[in-house]
C-alpha positions, 0 to 999 in steps of 0.5 A: 652882644655886650653884657651888662658885667661889660656896662659895669665895666665900662662905666666903673660901676657894679652890676646892682648898680647898672641894673637899679639904672636900667629898672629905678633910676631914681635911686642913681646918682645922676652923673652916675647914671650918666656915666652908666647909660654912656656906657651901654650907649658905647657897647650898645648894649640891650636889655633881654627881656626873657632873660629878665623875664625867667628871672623874676618868674613873671611874664610882662606880655599879654596875646590876644587871639583875633578871629581873623585880622582881616577884619577891622573890627579886630583892628580896632580892638587890638589899638585900644589893646596896645596903647593899655598894654604900653601905656602898663609896660606892657607886650603884646603877642598878635595871633590871627586863628583866621577862623581856624578851630585846629591853627586856635588850638596850635596857639592855645599849646604854645600859648600854654608852654609860654605862659603869657601874663593874660590872654585875649581871645575871640574863640573859632566856635563856643565849646572847641576849646574849652578844656585848653582855655580850661588849662590855661585858667588853672595855670593862673593864666587869665583868658578875657574872651572879647566879642564872644558869646561863650557859654563859659565863664572865665572871669571876664569878657567884652562883648556887645549886645547887638541885640540891642544895638538892633532894637536901638537902631529899628527904634531910630528909623520908626521914629523917623518915619520909616516903614519898611526896614530890612538887614542885609548882613552875613551868614547866620553862622556869624554871631552878631547877623544871628543876634 
C-alpha cells in the first residue's frame, strides 16, 4: 500500500503539499495539484481515515443503533441520516439491536471504546441502558434518542407524537361520517400501539 511520502516523491513535492491537495486543494497551484493527483492515481494511494481521525483527535463517524432493521421505518430514518451525514462529509455506522437488550449493551460498550462523533439510538427499553448512555454523554459523545419515549434527557430526542396522530386520524374519520372506528395494531408492548 503506497504512503503519502511515496506520492510526494513521485509528484516532486513535499508531504505537506500532498496533504494540502487532499484536504485543502484550493490552496495549491493548479499545475501542482494535477501532478499530485496524477501521482495519487498512478500509485493507487488511498487515505487512511482511521489514522487521520486519530491524529485529529476526533471521529468523523456517527453511529446509529436501530431497534429493528426489518422495520421499514428505520430504513427511512437511515436514509435521512445518511444523506445529512454525507452533506457534512461524515460517515455513518449502522447497528441493529434487533430488540435484544444484551446485544444493545454490547454495541454501546463497543461504541464507548470507538468514540464516534455521536450516537443516534432507539433503546430497547426505557431504562435498561441508561447508565451506558450516561457514560457516552459524560465522555463528550452526544446521544440523540429517536422514536423513543424515554424519560431520560440526553440533550436531544426526535419522536413522533403518536397520540396526536391518532387523535387527528380519529377526527378525520368522524368528520367523514364514520362512527364505528376500530384500531388494529400490534402488541401493547410497542410504544406506538400503546400511545
